[in-house]
Every structure is written in C-alpha cells, then in structure tokens.
TORNU-147493 format. One record per atom (N, C-alpha, C): residue in three letters; x, y, z. Coordinates in steps of 0.001 Angstrom, whole numbers, padded with zeros to 6 digits, always signed. Last residue first. Example, Ala and Ser with C-alpha at 12.3 -4.5 7.8 and 13.67 -1.06 7.14 Angstrom:
BEGIN
ser+012850-002250+007080
ser+013670-001060+007140
ser+012900+000030+007870
ala+013190-005690+007800
ala+012300-004500+007800
ala+013200-003300+007800
This chain:
BEGIN
glu-018791-008617+002296
glu-019783-009542+001684
glu-019960-009149+000209
ile-016076-008703+004313
ile-016683-007983+003189
ile-017585-008969+002404
pro-016383-009275+007796
pro-016020-009776+006479
pro-016813-008932+005392
ile-015156-008159+010344
ile-016317-007525+009539
ile-016084-007954+008146
arg-014238-009167+013610
arg-014254-009347+012160
arg-015439-008706+011509
asp-013083-006886+016140
asp-014072-007827+015638
asp-014004-007981+014105
gly-009651-005962+015975
gly-010892-006049+016665
gly-011877-007127+016039
leu-006428-004306+016174
leu-007399-005284+015541
leu-008715-005224+016329
leu-003819-002337+015524
leu-005091-002330+016148
leu-006004-003277+015458
thr-000488-003538+015795
thr-001599-003211+014920
thr-002972-003296+015669
arg+002826-002758+016210
arg+001578-003121+016941
arg+000373-002611+016115
pro+004772-004333+013473
pro+004303-003131+014299
pro+003059-003540+015128
pro+007016-007075+013847
pro+005769-006425+013306
pro+005365-005258+014107
phe+009638-008409+013471
phe+009409-007180+014270
phe+008165-006455+013733
gly+010008-010790+011966
gly+010190-010796+013481
gly+009927-009492+014236
his+010083-010063+009151
his+010986-010959+009754
his+011212-010756+011258
val+008263-008007+008586
val+007971-009323+008127
val+008851-010370+008882
asn+009681-005801+009575
asn+008282-006068+010038
asn+007904-007502+009712
phe+012007-005899+008132
phe+012109-006309+009542
phe+010710-006536+010130
phe+010912-005086+005616
phe+011628-006358+005737
phe+011746-006803+007222
ala+009904-002568+006233
ala+009012-003568+005847
ala+009637-005024+006014
lys+012278-001144+006688
lys+011342-001291+007842
lys+010372-002478+007483
phe+013334-001210+004133
phe+014053-001847+005224
phe+013146-002105+006408
glu+011415+000380+002848
glu+011640-001060+002424
glu+012302-001861+003517
ala+011632+002821+003957
ala+010462+002067+004314
ala+010559+000628+003867
ala+013989+003673+002801
ala+013991+003352+004239
ala+012805+002547+004573
thr+012972+003958+000252
thr+014078+003109+000550
thr+014197+002708+001906
glu+010949+005829+000478
glu+010586+004505+000274
glu+011796+003512+000464
arg+012213+008298+000719
arg+011663+007704+001893
arg+011333+006275+001715
trp+012925+008631-001980
trp+013989+008469-000967
trp+013343+007808+000358
lys+010317+008898-002953
lys+011123+007760-003468
lys+012348+007551-002527
gln+009372+011130-001709
gln+008651+009922-001389
gln+009631+008707-001861
phe+011009+013159-002927
phe+011057+012896-001415
phe+010491+011487-001107
glu+010119+012942-005501
glu+011511+012614-005199
glu+011642+012353-003695
leu+007447+013780-005139
leu+007725+012512-005655
leu+009164+012076-005282
glu+007578+016428-004324
glu+007066+015462-003352
glu+007484+014014-003827
glu+008177+018058-006398
glu+009290+017632-005639
glu+008913+016602-004663
gly+005432+016908-008412
gly+006442+017820-008259
gly+007626+017219-007366
tyr+003356+015378-009294
tyr+003561+015440-007837
tyr+004721+016407-007470
asp+000970+015517-011688
asp+002298+015901-011449
asp+002491+016128-009895
leu-001235+012571-011948
leu-000955+013942-011732
leu+000524+014204-011594
arg-000819+009686-012218
arg-001433+010517-013254
arg-001076+012025-013165
asp-000567+006615-011224
asp+000339+007843-011418
asp-000185+008601-012554
ala-001102+003994-009831
ala-001969+005211-009916
ala-001066+006341-010047
ala-000868+000619-010745
ala-000178+001795-010462
ala-001126+003038-010725
val-001923-002190-009056
val-002266-001321-010228
val-001693+000004-009844
gly-000947-005554-008242
gly-000867-004200-008011
gly-001221-003308-009292
gln-002392-008459-006688
gln-001731-007790-007893
gln-001800-006277-007600
val-002305-011106-004312
val-002506-009725-004753
val-001853-009407-006095
asp-003273-012993-001711
asp-003035-013190-003182
asp-003303-011815-003887
leu-001841-012756+001493
leu-002809-012339+000560
leu-002306-012611-000954
gly+000041-013377+003476
gly-000865-014433+002995
gly-001884-013991+002041
leu+001889-011521+004177
leu+000855-011817+005166
leu-000258-012758+004651
ser+003445-011449+001937
ser+004010-012077+003158
ser+003060-012339+004191
ser+001658-009998+000321
ser+002015-011410+000090
ser+002546-012096+001213
ala+001756-007434+001596
ala+000509-008231+001501
ala+000712-009663+001258
leu+004503-006866+001399
leu+003839-006944+002717
leu+002587-007798+002645
tyr+004861-006816-001430
tyr+005709-007663-000549
tyr+005008-007913+000730
leu+002959-004818-002204
leu+002828-006280-002736
leu+003630-007191-001813
ala+004181-002629-000915
ala+002719-003065-000606
ala+002519-004549-001022
arg+006624-002539-002265
arg+006519-002683-000812
arg+005149-003233-000347
pro+005775-002030-004945
pro+006664-003243-004532
pro+006532-003502-003029
leu+004165+000383-004754
leu+003548-000920-004994
leu+004488-002087-004593
his+005385+002797-004577
his+004933+002268-003362
his+004516+000756-003542
phe+005887+003696-007144
phe+007046+003579-006234
phe+006701+002870-004916
arg+003313+003828-008227
arg+004304+002791-008686
arg+005412+002597-007675
gln+000687+004372-005731
gln+001667+004846-006838
gln+002711+003741-007118
thr-002070+002031-005624
thr-001254+003053-005104
thr-000208+003502-006114
val-004019-000715-004977
val-004050+000590-005730
val-003194+001575-004964
leu-004171-004138-005278
leu-003678-003019-004516
leu-003504-001793-005365
leu-006744-006393-005557
leu-005902-005523-006249
leu-005492-004414-005321
ala-006905-009579-003738
ala-007219-008181-003953
ala-006313-007544-004984
arg-007843-012092-001434
arg-007350-011757-002817
arg-007799-010375-003115
arg-008859-012136+001040
arg-007827-013218+000725
arg-007256-012872-000641
val-010277-010472+003773
val-009754-010310+002369
val-008686-011504+002194
gly-011547-009987+006220
gly-011579-011231+005532
gly-011112-011370+004177
phe-011439-007762+007683
phe-012308-007739+006612
phe-012342-009034+005754
ile-009512-008384+009804
ile-010772-007748+010084
ile-011759-007942+008959
glu-007347-009781+008584
glu-007874-010257+009838
glu-009233-009680+010199
arg-006864-008664+006021
arg-006884-010082+006136
arg-007731-010385+007455
ala-006803-005927+006517
ala-007693-006354+005385
ala-007847-007949+005587
arg-004930-005790+008523
arg-006361-005603+008908
arg-007247-006015+007774
leu-002571-006259+006989
leu-002937-007135+008080
leu-004454-007004+008407
cys-002629-003972+005278
cys-002690-005344+004743
cys-003108-006276+005784
thr-002571-001855+007111
thr-003599-001912+006147
thr-003752-003372+005609
glu-000180-002310+008408
glu-001414-002416+009109
glu-002570-002551+008143
tyr+001749-001983+006331
tyr+001609-003225+007010
tyr+000297-003376+007682
thr+001268+000789+005770
thr+001139-000307+004692
thr+000855-001656+005405
ser-000405+002342+008487
ser+000828+002085+007678
ser+000410+000973+006709
arg-002929+002708+009481
arg-001883+003776+009667
arg-000574+003558+009029
gly-005799+001985+009247
gly-004744+001659+008326
gly-003664+002656+008350
ala-008181+002392+010615
ala-006928+002122+011402
ala-005794+001612+010499
tyr-010578+002584+009263
tyr-010058+003836+009870
tyr-008699+003654+010634
asp-011719+001549+006369
asp-010832+001011+007463
asp-010172+002308+008022
met-014839+001290+004687
met-013813+002105+005318
met-013063+001436+006364
ile-015908+000337+001531
ile-015699-000161+002831
ile-014583+000633+003512
val-018283+000818-000856
val-017059+001413-000320
val-016971+001045+001187
asp-020749+000022-001699
asp-019538-000815-002165
asp-018196-000202-001693
lys-022609+001639-000817
lys-022519+000343-000247
lys-021363-000511-000656
pro-022347+003809-002638
pro-021866+003978-001194
pro-021739+002568-000511
ala-021040+003218-005851
ala-022192+003080-004886
ala-021707+003180-003432
val-019341+005663-007678
val-019230+004401-006976
val-020299+004350-005863
ala-019283+008088-009044
ala-020140+006977-009494
ala-019862+005636-008815
his-017751+009993-007698
his-017313+009526-009007
his-018020+008134-009369
ser-018665+010440-005193
ser-018828+011497-006170
ser-018414+011131-007505
ile-017635+008139-004021
ile-019150+008284-004174
ile-019455+009404-005178
leu-014940+008768-004052
leu-015468+007634-004752
leu-016898+007795-005047
tyr-014786+011023-002276
tyr-014292+011090-003624
tyr-014962+009993-004533
glu-015685+009872+000101
glu-016527+010887-000537
glu-016143+011162-002022
arg-013655+008002+000610
arg-015108+007535+000418
arg-015856+008644-000348
met-011506+009719+001073
met-011481+008734-000042
met-012880+008251-000384
ala-012261+011045+003296
ala-011994+011791+002100
ala-012027+010849+000840
lys-012421+008993+005042
lys-013602+009762+004789
lys-013392+010473+003441
pro-009767+007984+005267
pro-010896+007198+004682
pro-012114+007924+004338
glu-008423+010353+006482
glu-008189+009858+005120
glu-009245+009003+004575
asn-008956+012794+008401
asn-009657+011598+008125
asn-009422+011175+006704
tyr-008501+015051+010957
tyr-007795+014422+009857
tyr-008337+013078+009572
asn-009487+016100+013233
asn-009591+016927+012039
asn-008860+016406+010843
ala-008958+014173+015182
ala-010375+014548+014932
ala-010551+015373+013616
phe-006705+011580+014375
phe-006943+012886+014831
phe-008327+013395+014361
arg-006379+009196+013194
arg-006088+009257+014621
arg-006443+010572+015183
asn-006886+007884+010700
asn-007935+008779+011338
asn-007602+008883+012792
asp-005442+006757+007815
asp-005224+007240+009122
asp-006468+008161+009491
gly-006906+004010+005829
gly-005975+005171+006002
gly-006018+005595+007484
ser-008334+002433+003180
ser-007701+002186+004444
ser-006747+003351+004692
val-011115+001268+001470
val-010242+002427+001610
val-009666+002403+003022
leu-011961-001200-000660
leu-011569-000993+000750
leu-010627+000176+000829
ile-014493-001569-002791
ile-013274-000873-002614
ile-013089-000595-001174
arg-015913-004184-004762
arg-015895-003418-003511
arg-014611-002701-003481
asp-015672-005123-007371
asp-017062-004976-006809
asp-017036-004188-005565
val-013704-004569-010283
val-013852-004801-008825
val-015322-004554-008441
lys-014152-004323-012921
lys-013154-005223-012584
lys-013030-005426-011123
gln-016035-002527-014111
gln-016539-003807-013534
gln-015462-004826-013300
ala-015294-000020-014661
ala-015047-001058-015656
ala-015414-002463-015259
arg-015849+001101-012250
arg-016765+001432-013302
arg-016533+000385-014474
tyr-013681+000090-010790
tyr-014996-000192-010416
tyr-015992+000029-011569
leu-011494+001257-012038
leu-011595-000123-012083
leu-013005-000595-011681
glu-012210+003941-011472
glu-012210+003530-012922
glu-012198+002055-012959
ala-011813+003936-008742
ala-013102+004265-009279
ala-013216+003764-010702
ala-009108+003575-008618
ala-009949+002582-008089
ala-011393+002720-008656
thr-008161+006012-009724
thr-007861+004728-010362
thr-008800+003631-009892
arg-009070+007767-007775
arg-009601+007896-009133
arg-009309+006582-009924
val-007656+007017-005574
val-009112+006760-005574
val-009618+006861-006955
arg-005036+007665-006521
arg-005339+006363-006036
arg-006778+006120-006038
asp-005189+010409-007104
asp-004814+009416-008162
asp-005243+008035-007788
glu-005609+011425-004602
glu-006654+011604-005658
glu-006441+010538-006734
leu-003246+010931-003380
leu-004426+010176-002878
leu-005512+010295-003933
met-001608+012769-004764
met-001301+011328-004702
met-002498+010480-004299
ala-002881+015229-004197
ala-002708+014720-005547
ala-002417+013240-005595
ser-005061+014801-001393
ser-003914+015330-001960
ser-003751+014714-003410
pro-008698+015076-000955
pro-007445+014295-001198
pro-006309+015126-001743
thr-010067+017443+001388
thr-010001+016825+000063
thr-008756+016062-000116
gly-009998+018974+003704
gly-010551+017577+003757
gly-010526+016875+002413
asp-008625+021327+003650
asp-010109+021414+003471
asp-010721+019962+003450
ser-005995+020499+003930
ser-006645+021213+005068
ser-008167+021298+004845
leu-005672+017263+002276
leu-005453+018714+002378
leu-006275+019327+003625
val-004208+014198+003138
val-005393+014974+002903
val-005146+016414+003147
gly-001915+011725+001923
gly-002210+012939+002552
gly-003540+013560+002147
ala-003169+008323+001946
ala-002075+009310+001748
ala-002661+010619+002185
gly-004132+004856+002101
gly-004300+006260+002406
gly-003032+007112+002069
phe-004639+002426-000542
phe-003948+002866+000649
phe-004038+004382+000836
val-007327+000381-001364
val-006692+001729-001662
val-005948+002135-000404
ile-007946-002673-002774
ile-007510-001992-001550
ile-006749-000753-001900
ala-010656-004169-004330
ala-009500-003270-004500
ala-009205-002633-003193
ile-012147-007318-004803
ile-011813-006228-003916
ile-010626-005474-004387
arg-014945-009079-005776
arg-013570-008715-006161
arg-013269-007362-005594
pro-017001-011120-003633
pro-016681-009789-004251
pro-015205-009659-004594
gln-016218-013640-006110
gln-016852-012327-005768
gln-017005-012333-004231
asn-013261-014986-007327
asn-014541-015209-006568
asn-015016-013751-006225
trp-012058-014347-010715
trp-011988-014217-009248
trp-013367-014475-008559
asn-012160-014406-013353
asn-012224-015736-012707
asn-012074-015604-011280
thr-011881-011707-014074
thr-013089-012418-014512
thr-013241-013765-013716
thr-009976-009897-013813
thr-010506-010505-012574
thr-011733-011368-012876
asp-007304-008502-015259
asp-008411-009461-015539
asp-008769-010139-014286
val-005964-005420-016383
val-006401-006239-015236
val-007444-007193-015649
gln-005132-003810-018368
gln-004857-005210-018563
gln-005348-006078-017403
ala-005574-001214-017658
ala-006335-001634-018763
ala-006181-003225-018953
ala-003762-000979-015481
ala-005186-000957-015239
ala-005984-001573-016403
pro-000925-003025-015574
pro-001655-001835-016065
pro-003129-001983-015892
val+000316-004640-012745
val-000442-004801-014004
val-000989-003429-014349
ile+002731-006275-010865
ile+002208-004845-011146
ile+001608-004938-012619
arg+004142-008471-010457
arg+002655-008554-010137
arg+002026-007180-010395
arg+006797-008106-010746
arg+006035-008654-011891
arg+004533-008706-011706
asp+007626-007281-008297
asp+007342-006240-009289
asp+006529-006826-010473
tyr+008403-008989-006329
tyr+006854-008951-006573
tyr+006603-007903-007686
arg+010919-008607-005858
arg+010686-009848-006448
arg+009182-009881-006897
his+011409-006396-004136
his+011098-006170-005625
his+010864-007518-006417
val+011885-007418-001570
val+010759-006472-001840
val+010413-006569-003365
ser+014195-009027-001937
ser+012956-009508-001203
ser+011829-008683-001531
phe+016051-007305-003089
phe+015546-008490-003758
phe+014191-008994-003199
his+016382-005420-001062
his+015886-005012-002309
his+015269-006216-003111
val+017360-007017+001035
val+016101-006276+001177
val+015509-005964-000205
ile+019815-007852-000154
ile+018791-008799+000331
ile+017382-008229+000463
ala+021083-005410-000611
ala+020753-006320-001737
ala+019688-007310-001343
ala+021459-004503+002106
ala+020668-003812+001180
ala+020181-004551-000030
gly+023209-006539+003010
gly+021869-006306+003604
gly+020971-005602+002671
ser+025378-006046+001424
ser+024658-007382+001272
ser+023301-007249+001924
leu+026024-003399+002264
leu+025682-003665+000888
leu+024879-005007+000692
ala+026784-004033+004925
ala+025620-003102+004633
ala+025186-003288+003203
leu+028935-005734+004492
leu+027780-006194+005309
leu+026558-005353+004974
leu+030668-004028+003270
leu+030247-005206+002514
leu+028892-005740+003225
leu+031106-002279+005340
leu+030542-001771+004115
leu+029958-002937+003300
leu+032301-003833+007211
leu+031106-003269+007538
leu+030388-002735+006283
ala+034633-004446+005836
ala+033752-005499+006199
ala+032336-005017+006554
leu+035870-001952+005607
leu+035503-002699+004444
leu+034441-003785+004728
val+036313-001420+008288
val+035441-000523+007494
val+034936-001200+006320
ile+038167-003467+008861
ile+036864-003412+009572
ile+035866-002544+008790
ile+040250-002792+007171
ile+039518-004100+007062
ile+038232-004039+007710
leu+041032-000334+008181
leu+040486-000497+006818
leu+039780-001677+006568
phe+041926-001142+010689
phe+040827-000196+010615
phe+040196-000252+009224
leu+044159-002640+009983
leu+043004-003285+010675
leu+041747-002472+010545
arg+045725-000651+008886
arg+045336-001806+008056
arg+044121-002532+008638
arg+046306+000932+010973
arg+045494+001521+009873
arg+044947+000384+009072
thr+045802-000688+014246
thr+046537-000249+012971
thr+045676+000232+011873
met+044891+000293+017396
met+044417-000297+016104
met+045180+000252+014905
C-alpha cells in the first residue's frame, strides 16, 4: 500500500466517523427545544393524570439518593406541590437485594409531601431506553414530563419521542456534583451513540409484563 493510498483511506474513515457523529448529535439534540424551566411548565391542558417520569441514578450505601438522584426527585416533588403533575413514576435499577433506586426515590418523595398513592414504582428501569419503553408498555403513559439532569435530557427526550411518547424535559441541576459531572458528560457522548442504534434496529432486551396503567 502506498503512502498516498494509506492517507486517503485514513481520511475517508475520519470523514465517515465525523459524519456519523454529526448525524447522531443532530438526531439526539433536535429535541433540546423541549427542555422547559420548571417555573415555566404548563400542563393545564393535559389530560389527567399528568405524569412526571424520574430516571434512576446512584444510591448511597445507606440507601439514600446520591446528589444527582436527590436533585431529580426534589425537582419532581416541587412540580407535584405546584400542582403541575398528579403522579410521579420513579424508574430505576433494583437487580440486587441491597440496591434499590425506586425505593430510595419513593421514600424521598413521601418525606417531601408527596402522597404515597401518587408515587408509582418501576423496578426494571435499568436504562433510559427501558424506562421509556416500560412507561409506555406497562404503565400506559402517552404524555409526560421527564425529570433528570440537563446533560441527560436530550437523550431521554430523543428515546421517549422515538418510542411514541409526547414529552417535555425539566432539568434538575441544583447541587454541586464535582468531578462526577465531567465524567457523566463524557459518558453521555457514548450513550448517545448507543441510543441512536437502540432506536435504529438494535433495541436492548427489556423486561416487560402485565400492564399496570396509571390511573
């Protein structure tokens, strides 16, 4: 192989990679306009129950929410108290006996003036895709507010919309996440590629079951 041919191949591969990255970025971030400040959320014309979906995140060793998860449930609780949502679907990982994201989220919400009957737990939301799919297939959700950090919202909105949900996003960024935030932003870049392929022919295996529509 001549040096010129080698350079042409390298350049072609680079252009292909950049084109792919641009397609993924545009696909995911075209939903950025659906991110709304909590104070500007208007659900007055929504059919009831108006639902907020809160995505799981880390839980500390004592069973309490991590900083990121605390911000998510705190924001959801404020939307509830402002009467902008009627039900809160908490969806997270519970694959291990000593690790339970939905339980930590529910306990936080109840301790912050959310009625227990208005908190619905999804124990099999092990990824953003699975949370969105299960919200539709198990809980009958068709319209919702998605509550998570700003860096996560474009992907969550992209996946939910691609799965047929009518959604808006509310950013939950209050506490100082330190170095974890930078790590999560880098991780999110790879996660966006995964989301793109999940939507376009390679969905993850999702645990489904009997329908439990949110009343």
